[in-house]
C-alpha positions as CSV (number, residue, x, y, z in Angstrom):
1,X,-8.2,58.5,-51.8
2,X,-4.7,58.2,-50.1
3,X,-6.2,55.7,-47.6
4,X,-7.8,53.7,-50.5
5,X,-4.5,53.6,-52.4
6,X,-2.9,52.1,-49.3
7,X,-5.6,49.5,-49.1
8,X,-5.1,48.4,-52.7
9,X,-1.3,48.3,-52.3
10,X,-1.7,46.1,-49.2
11,X,-4.1,43.8,-51.0
12,X,-1.6,43.3,-53.8
13,X,1.1,42.3,-51.2
14,X,-1.2,39.7,-49.7
15,X,-1.9,41.7,-46.6
16,X,-5.7,42.4,-46.6
17,X,-7.1,45.3,-44.5
18,X,-9.8,43.4,-42.6
19,X,-12.4,46.1,-43.0
20,X,-12.7,45.6,-46.8
21,X,-15.1,42.7,-45.9
22,X,-17.7,45.1,-44.3
23,X,-17.1,48.7,-45.5
24,X,-19.7,50.9,-47.0
25,X,-17.3,53.1,-48.9
26,X,-15.5,50.1,-50.4
27,X,-18.9,48.7,-51.4
28,X,-19.9,51.9,-53.2
29,X,-16.6,51.7,-55.1
30,X,-17.4,48.1,-56.1
31,X,-20.8,49.2,-57.3
32,X,-19.4,52.0,-59.5
33,X,-16.1,50.7,-60.7
34,X,-16.4,46.9,-60.7
35,X,-20.0,45.8,-61.3
36,X,-20.6,48.6,-63.8
37,X,-17.6,47.4,-65.9
38,X,-17.0,43.7,-65.5
39,X,-18.7,40.8,-67.3
40,X,-21.5,39.4,-65.2
41,X,-23.2,36.1,-65.5
42,X,-27.0,36.2,-65.8
43,X,-28.4,32.9,-67.1
44,X,-27.9,29.8,-69.1
45,X,-29.5,29.3,-72.5
46,X,-31.1,26.0,-71.4
47,X,-33.3,28.2,-69.0
48,X,-34.9,29.7,-72.1
49,X,-35.0,26.8,-74.6
50,X,-38.1,27.9,-76.5
51,X,-39.3,31.0,-78.3
52,X,-40.9,33.4,-75.8
53,X,-39.2,31.8,-72.8
54,X,-37.8,34.4,-70.3
55,X,-36.2,34.8,-66.9
56,X,-35.6,38.0,-64.9
57,X,-32.2,38.5,-63.4
58,X,-30.3,41.3,-61.6
59,X,-26.9,43.0,-61.6
60,X,-27.2,44.6,-58.2
61,X,-30.3,46.9,-58.4
62,X,-30.6,46.7,-62.2
63,X,-33.3,44.2,-63.4
64,X,-33.0,42.5,-66.8
65,X,-35.3,40.4,-68.9
66,X,-33.4,37.5,-70.5
67,X,-35.6,36.2,-73.3
68,X,-35.6,34.2,-76.5
69,X,-37.3,36.3,-79.1
70,X,-39.6,35.1,-82.0
71,X,-36.5,34.6,-84.2
72,X,-34.9,32.3,-81.6
73,X,-32.3,34.9,-80.6
74,X,-31.2,35.6,-77.0
75,X,-32.1,39.1,-75.8
76,X,-31.2,40.9,-72.6
77,X,-33.2,44.1,-71.9
78,X,-33.4,46.5,-69.0
79,X,-36.6,45.8,-67.2
80,X,-37.9,49.4,-67.2
81,X,-40.7,50.9,-69.3
82,X,-39.8,53.8,-71.6
83,X,-42.8,55.8,-70.3
84,X,-42.8,56.2,-66.5
85,X,-40.2,53.7,-65.5
86,X,-42.3,50.9,-64.1
87,X,-40.8,47.4,-64.2
88,X,-42.3,45.9,-67.4
89,X,-42.0,42.2,-66.3
90,X,-42.9,41.3,-62.7
91,X,-42.7,37.5,-62.9
92,X,-39.3,35.8,-62.4
93,X,-39.8,33.4,-65.4
94,X,-42.4,32.4,-68.0
95,X,-43.2,32.5,-71.7
96,X,-44.5,35.5,-73.5
97,X,-44.7,36.8,-77.1
98,X,-44.8,40.3,-75.6
99,X,-44.6,42.2,-72.3
100,X,-47.1,44.7,-71.1
101,X,-46.3,47.4,-68.5
102,X,-48.9,47.2,-65.7
103,X,-48.7,50.9,-65.0
104,X,-50.1,52.5,-68.2
105,X,-50.3,49.5,-70.6
106,X,-47.4,50.2,-72.9
107,X,-46.5,46.9,-74.6
108,X,-43.3,45.5,-76.1
109,X,-42.4,42.5,-78.3
110,X,-40.1,39.9,-76.8
111,X,-37.2,41.4,-78.9
112,X,-37.8,44.7,-77.0
113,X,-39.5,46.7,-79.8
114,X,-42.5,48.8,-78.7
115,X,-45.7,47.2,-79.8
116,X,-48.3,49.7,-78.8
117,X,-49.5,52.2,-76.2
118,X,-53.1,53.1,-75.2
119,X,-54.6,56.1,-76.9
120,X,-51.6,56.7,-79.1
121,X,-53.6,59.1,-81.3
122,X,-55.6,60.9,-78.6
123,X,-52.7,61.3,-76.1
124,X,-49.8,61.9,-78.4
125,X,-51.2,62.9,-81.8
126,X,-50.1,59.5,-83.2
127,X,-46.7,59.2,-84.9
128,X,-46.3,63.0,-85.0
129,X,-46.1,63.2,-81.2
130,X,-44.4,59.8,-80.5
131,X,-42.7,57.7,-83.1
132,X,-43.0,54.1,-82.2
133,X,-40.7,52.9,-84.9
134,X,-37.2,52.4,-83.6
135,X,-38.3,52.6,-79.9
136,X,-37.2,49.6,-77.8
137,X,-36.6,48.6,-74.3
138,X,-33.0,49.5,-73.4
139,X,-30.7,46.6,-74.3
140,X,-27.8,45.5,-72.1
141,X,-24.8,47.6,-73.2
142,X,-22.8,44.5,-74.0
143,X,-24.0,40.9,-74.2
144,X,-22.3,37.6,-75.2
145,X,-22.3,33.9,-74.5
146,X,-19.8,31.1,-73.9
147,X,-20.9,27.5,-73.9
148,X,-24.5,28.6,-73.4
149,X,-23.6,30.9,-70.4
150,X,-25.2,34.3,-70.9
151,X,-23.1,37.3,-69.8
152,X,-23.6,41.0,-69.9
153,X,-21.5,44.0,-69.1
154,X,-22.9,47.4,-68.2
155,X,-19.9,48.9,-70.1
156,X,-20.6,49.3,-73.8
157,X,-16.8,49.4,-74.4
158,X,-16.1,46.3,-72.4
159,X,-13.4,44.0,-73.8
160,X,-14.8,41.0,-75.7
161,X,-16.1,38.2,-73.3
162,X,-13.7,35.6,-74.7
163,X,-10.7,38.0,-74.0
164,X,-12.0,38.6,-70.5
165,X,-12.2,34.9,-69.8
166,X,-8.9,34.3,-71.5
167,X,-7.1,31.1,-70.5
168,X,-9.8,30.3,-68.0
169,X,-12.0,29.1,-70.9
170,X,-9.8,26.0,-70.8
171,X,-11.0,25.1,-67.3
172,X,-14.6,26.4,-67.8
173,X,-15.0,23.7,-70.5
174,X,-14.7,20.9,-67.9
175,X,-17.8,22.2,-66.2
176,X,-19.9,23.3,-69.3
177,X,-18.8,21.2,-72.3
178,X,-18.7,17.5,-71.5
179,X,-20.3,16.7,-74.8
180,X,-21.0,18.5,-78.1
181,X,-24.5,19.5,-77.0
182,X,-23.3,21.2,-73.8
183,X,-25.1,21.2,-70.5
184,X,-28.5,22.0,-69.0
185,X,-29.1,23.7,-65.7
186,X,-31.7,23.4,-63.0
187,X,-32.4,26.3,-60.6
188,X,-31.4,28.6,-59.3
189,X,-32.0,28.1,-55.7
190,X,-31.7,31.5,-54.0
191,X,-31.1,32.5,-50.4
192,X,-29.4,35.4,-48.5
193,X,-26.5,35.3,-46.1
194,X,-25.2,38.0,-43.8
195,X,-21.8,37.9,-45.3
196,X,-19.7,39.9,-47.8
197,X,-19.8,38.7,-51.4
198,X,-16.0,38.5,-51.8
199,X,-15.5,35.8,-49.2
200,X,-17.4,33.1,-51.1
201,X,-15.6,34.0,-54.4
202,X,-12.2,33.8,-52.7
203,X,-13.1,30.5,-50.9
204,X,-14.0,28.7,-54.1
205,X,-11.1,30.2,-56.0
206,X,-8.5,28.3,-54.1
207,X,-9.0,27.7,-50.4
208,X,-8.1,24.0,-50.0
209,X,-6.6,24.9,-46.7
210,X,-10.0,25.2,-44.9
211,X,-11.2,21.7,-45.9
212,X,-9.5,19.6,-43.2
213,X,-10.9,22.0,-40.5
214,X,-14.2,23.3,-41.7
215,X,-15.4,20.1,-43.5
216,X,-13.9,17.4,-41.3
217,X,-17.3,16.1,-40.3
218,X,-18.4,15.6,-43.9
219,X,-15.5,13.2,-44.5
220,X,-15.9,11.5,-41.1
221,X,-19.5,10.5,-41.8
222,X,-18.3,8.6,-44.9
223,X,-19.7,10.9,-47.6
224,X,-16.4,10.7,-49.5
225,X,-14.2,7.8,-50.4
226,X,-10.9,9.6,-49.3
227,X,-10.3,8.8,-45.6
228,X,-8.9,12.3,-44.8
229,X,-9.7,15.8,-45.9
230,X,-6.0,16.5,-45.7
231,X,-5.7,14.8,-49.1
232,X,-6.5,18.1,-50.6
233,X,-2.9,19.2,-50.2
234,X,-1.9,16.7,-52.9
235,X,-3.9,18.6,-55.5
236,X,-3.0,21.9,-57.0
237,X,-4.3,25.5,-57.2
238,X,-4.2,27.4,-60.5
239,X,-4.9,30.9,-61.8
240,X,-5.5,31.7,-65.5
241,X,-6.5,35.3,-66.7
242,X,-9.8,35.9,-65.0
243,X,-10.3,32.8,-62.9
244,X,-8.7,30.2,-60.7
245,X,-9.5,27.0,-58.9
246,X,-8.4,23.8,-57.2
247,X,-7.9,20.2,-58.2
248,X,-7.8,16.8,-56.5
249,X,-4.9,14.4,-57.1
250,X,-6.2,11.1,-58.5
251,X,-4.9,7.6,-58.0
252,X,-2.7,6.1,-60.8
253,X,-4.5,4.9,-63.9
254,X,-5.5,5.7,-67.4
255,X,-7.8,8.6,-68.5
256,X,-10.8,6.3,-68.6
257,X,-10.0,4.7,-65.2
258,X,-9.6,8.1,-63.6
259,X,-12.8,9.5,-64.9
260,X,-14.6,6.3,-63.9
261,X,-13.0,6.7,-60.4
262,X,-15.0,9.9,-59.8
263,X,-18.2,8.2,-61.1
264,X,-18.6,9.0,-64.8
265,X,-20.2,6.1,-66.9
266,X,-18.4,4.9,-70.0
267,X,-20.7,6.6,-72.5
268,X,-20.1,10.0,-70.9
269,X,-16.3,9.4,-70.8
270,X,-16.4,8.7,-74.6
271,X,-18.2,12.0,-75.2
272,X,-15.7,13.9,-73.0
273,X,-12.8,12.5,-75.1
274,X,-14.5,13.9,-78.2
275,X,-15.2,17.3,-76.7
276,X,-12.0,18.2,-74.9
277,X,-8.6,19.1,-76.4
278,X,-5.6,16.9,-75.9
279,X,-4.2,19.2,-73.2
280,X,-7.6,19.1,-71.4
281,X,-7.5,15.3,-71.5
282,X,-3.8,15.3,-70.4
283,X,-4.6,17.3,-67.2
284,X,-6.6,14.2,-66.0
285,X,-5.2,11.3,-67.9
286,X,-1.4,12.2,-67.9
287,X,-1.0,14.5,-64.9
288,X,-3.7,12.9,-62.7
289,X,-5.4,16.2,-61.5
290,X,-9.3,16.4,-61.4
291,X,-10.8,19.8,-61.6
292,X,-12.8,20.7,-58.4
293,X,-13.9,24.2,-57.2
294,X,-13.2,27.4,-59.1
295,X,-14.2,31.1,-59.3
296,X,-14.5,33.5,-62.3
297,X,-13.8,37.1,-61.4
298,X,-15.7,38.8,-60.0
299,X,-18.5,36.8,-58.5
300,X,-19.1,33.4,-60.1
301,X,-18.0,30.1,-58.6
302,X,-18.2,26.5,-59.8
303,X,-18.0,23.2,-57.9
304,X,-17.2,19.7,-59.1
305,X,-17.3,16.9,-56.5
306,X,-18.2,13.2,-56.2
307,X,-19.8,12.1,-53.0
308,X,-21.4,8.7,-52.2
309,X,-25.1,9.0,-52.9
310,X,-26.8,5.7,-52.2
311,X,-24.7,3.8,-49.7
312,X,-21.8,5.2,-47.5
313,X,-20.5,1.7,-47.0
314,X,-20.0,1.3,-50.7
315,X,-17.1,2.7,-52.8
316,X,-19.5,3.9,-55.5
317,X,-19.5,7.7,-55.9
318,X,-21.4,10.1,-58.3
319,X,-20.2,13.5,-59.5
320,X,-22.1,16.7,-59.6
321,X,-21.4,20.2,-60.9
322,X,-22.8,23.4,-59.5
323,X,-22.6,27.1,-60.6
324,X,-23.3,29.8,-58.1
325,X,-23.3,33.6,-58.1
326,X,-22.5,35.9,-55.2
327,X,-24.9,38.7,-55.8
328,X,-24.1,41.7,-53.5
329,X,-26.9,43.2,-51.6
330,X,-24.8,45.4,-49.3
331,X,-21.4,45.4,-47.8
332,X,-22.5,42.8,-45.3
333,X,-25.2,40.8,-47.2
334,X,-25.1,38.5,-50.2
335,X,-27.8,36.8,-52.2
336,X,-26.6,33.4,-53.3
337,X,-27.9,31.9,-56.6
338,X,-27.1,28.3,-57.1
339,X,-27.6,26.2,-60.2
340,X,-27.2,22.5,-60.8
341,X,-25.4,21.7,-64.0
342,X,-25.4,18.4,-65.9
343,X,-24.4,17.2,-69.4
344,X,-27.4,17.4,-71.6
345,X,-26.7,13.9,-73.0
346,X,-26.1,12.2,-69.7
347,X,-28.3,9.2,-68.9
348,X,-31.5,10.1,-67.0
349,X,-30.5,8.0,-64.0
350,X,-27.2,9.8,-63.8
351,X,-28.9,13.2,-63.9
352,X,-31.2,12.2,-61.0
353,X,-28.5,10.9,-58.8
354,X,-26.2,13.7,-59.7
355,X,-28.9,16.2,-58.6
356,X,-29.3,14.3,-55.3
357,X,-25.5,14.5,-54.8
358,X,-25.6,18.3,-55.4
359,X,-28.5,18.8,-52.9
360,X,-26.6,16.8,-50.2
361,X,-23.5,18.9,-50.5
362,X,-24.4,22.3,-51.7
363,X,-27.5,24.4,-52.2
364,X,-29.5,26.1,-49.4
365,X,-29.5,23.0,-47.2
366,X,-26.2,21.3,-48.2
367,X,-23.8,20.1,-45.6
368,X,-20.8,22.0,-47.1
369,X,-22.9,25.1,-47.4
370,X,-23.8,25.2,-43.7
371,X,-20.2,24.7,-42.7
372,X,-19.0,27.5,-44.9
373,X,-21.6,30.1,-44.1
374,X,-20.9,30.0,-40.4
375,X,-17.3,31.1,-41.1
376,X,-18.3,33.8,-43.6
377,X,-20.9,35.4,-41.4
378,X,-18.5,35.5,-38.5
379,X,-15.8,37.1,-40.6
380,X,-18.1,39.8,-41.9
381,X,-19.5,40.7,-38.5
382,X,-16.0,41.0,-37.0
383,X,-14.8,43.1,-40.0
384,X,-17.3,45.8,-39.1
385,X,-15.6,47.0,-35.8
386,X,-13.0,49.7,-35.3
387,X,-10.3,47.1,-34.4
388,X,-10.6,45.6,-37.9
389,X,-9.3,48.8,-39.3
390,X,-6.0,48.2,-37.5
391,X,-5.6,44.6,-38.7
392,X,-4.2,43.3,-42.0
393,X,-5.1,39.7,-42.6
394,X,-2.3,37.5,-43.8
395,X,-3.1,36.1,-47.3
396,X,0.5,35.3,-48.2
397,X,0.4,31.5,-48.0
398,X,2.8,30.1,-50.5
399,X,5.1,33.1,-50.4
400,X,8.2,33.6,-48.3
401,X,9.1,36.8,-46.6
402,X,11.2,38.0,-49.6
403,X,8.3,37.3,-52.0
404,X,9.7,34.1,-53.5
405,X,7.6,31.0,-53.8
406,X,7.5,28.3,-51.2
407,X,7.2,25.7,-54.0
408,X,7.9,26.2,-57.7
409,X,5.1,26.5,-60.2
410,X,4.4,23.3,-62.1
411,X,5.9,23.0,-65.5
412,X,4.0,22.3,-68.7
413,X,5.3,18.7,-68.5
414,X,3.8,18.4,-65.0
415,X,0.5,20.2,-65.7
416,X,-1.0,20.6,-69.1
417,X,-3.3,23.5,-68.2
418,X,-2.6,27.2,-68.9
419,X,-1.8,29.8,-66.3
420,X,0.3,29.1,-63.2
421,X,-0.4,26.1,-60.9
422,X,1.2,25.0,-57.6
423,X,0.9,21.8,-55.7
424,X,-0.1,22.1,-52.1
425,X,-1.7,24.7,-49.9
426,X,-1.4,28.3,-51.1
427,X,-3.4,31.5,-51.5
428,X,-2.2,32.2,-55.1
429,X,-5.7,32.3,-56.6
430,X,-7.1,34.5,-53.7
431,X,-4.3,37.0,-54.2
432,X,-4.8,37.1,-58.0
433,X,-8.6,37.6,-57.6
434,X,-8.1,40.4,-55.0
435,X,-5.4,42.1,-57.1
436,X,-7.8,42.2,-60.1
437,X,-10.4,43.6,-57.7
438,X,-8.0,46.3,-56.7
439,X,-7.2,47.1,-60.3
440,X,-10.9,47.7,-61.1
441,X,-11.5,49.8,-57.9
442,X,-8.5,52.0,-58.5
443,X,-9.4,52.9,-62.1
444,X,-11.5,56.1,-62.4
445,X,-14.9,55.6,-64.1
446,X,-15.5,56.9,-67.6
447,X,-18.3,59.5,-68.1
448,X,-21.7,57.8,-68.6
449,X,-23.0,57.9,-72.1
450,X,-26.5,59.4,-72.5
451,X,-29.3,57.6,-74.3
452,X,-32.1,59.4,-76.0
453,X,-35.6,58.0,-75.7
454,X,-37.1,60.5,-78.1
455,X,-35.7,58.9,-81.2
456,X,-33.9,55.7,-82.0
457,X,-32.3,54.0,-79.0
458,X,-28.5,54.3,-79.2
459,X,-27.6,51.6,-76.6
460,X,-25.7,48.5,-77.6
461,X,-26.3,44.9,-77.1
462,X,-23.6,42.6,-78.3
463,X,-22.0,45.6,-80.0
464,X,-25.0,46.0,-82.3
465,X,-27.3,49.1,-82.0
466,X,-31.0,48.6,-81.9
467,X,-31.6,51.0,-84.7
468,X,-29.3,48.9,-86.9
469,X,-31.2,45.8,-85.9
470,X,-34.5,47.3,-87.0
471,X,-33.2,48.0,-90.4
472,X,-32.1,44.5,-91.1
């Protein structure tokens, strides 16, 4: 533990022990102390729009059924039969009024309640041997939503989701609340990369510094209107509670002109003006910063960009939004899940072109994706050797030797968003993200709470016990 304490102290100072990007012991700590406690994104409500719709998603090895029950309520249930532990649902998505375990035929309603089991009387003596009433698939210990995003925590005592997101909700709204009806998603695309999950989360949280080097070719072929990738340094990076990200600096103009500059049609701009607060509008219209990439701790990232879609000789661009999750497989492998996001009320032509823009840039075959992954795989491979245990990576960009800041944080008059923001290159967000990572890994886990399957389930979902739900 002494060595781990030194690792966490170094991380907080911005000097990252290189081996944390490919270390089995660190990964086991992440499994037990981070992913068992933090809020984790699973799905968006638009993926299960109708009664009976479901998708199956994972938090590391734990499989969950995310479904809309017969009352229209969202449910998240552990995908394991109460009898002998078989996965109840084997499909990744579909529509079902109930789920039937393929092993012995136990069946469950789409709210998790047990529906029936073969030979109940002959095998168990009926209700005297096994009481069906009150029995249900194990619900997620904590579940909540924000702007249609469905999150769970494996910690029944997790802080409320809105408290966890904190001030980052201000920025999350740009991606997920462009009109009163919210957004819809398409996907996810899924693929695996031989890279540590933290690298992608850090990259999207605030790494504008890599753009002029890693993504030079994307700019040179004319995909973007800005002539040089170095323009990124004119934007800012920010961190707020549990998330941080980057912005672009826009040309002078009104709010409407700046939103049109990145490709939004007038009707969408009017809905944005109705949906966002005055401070949210001021970030763009008064301060001239457009929200770009971001990460929510621990493993969710968002992208907002506006490439040329139809003709690289034209100045016309079209924006897209993407959400991705870095799902750890091991210390050196990550499954990437990538969703396309678009305003539900956007014109159909806009949706089609925005999806095309997304596919060009990100997703499994996107140009940005290919550039990034090459770096991340190389970093992970190099971090596995013995020499990496002797090296501390310098993540102190934006800090002087005495710990003071290279540039002062923007004032409220310069940037209307919450948290702390700095213009230019800096690793403020990466340091904040890894400091939060260190806090989780350093904290001893609480004793696990047992759950009885002989009587009423005592697990919690959204802070409401199943036995209470049955009595309503």
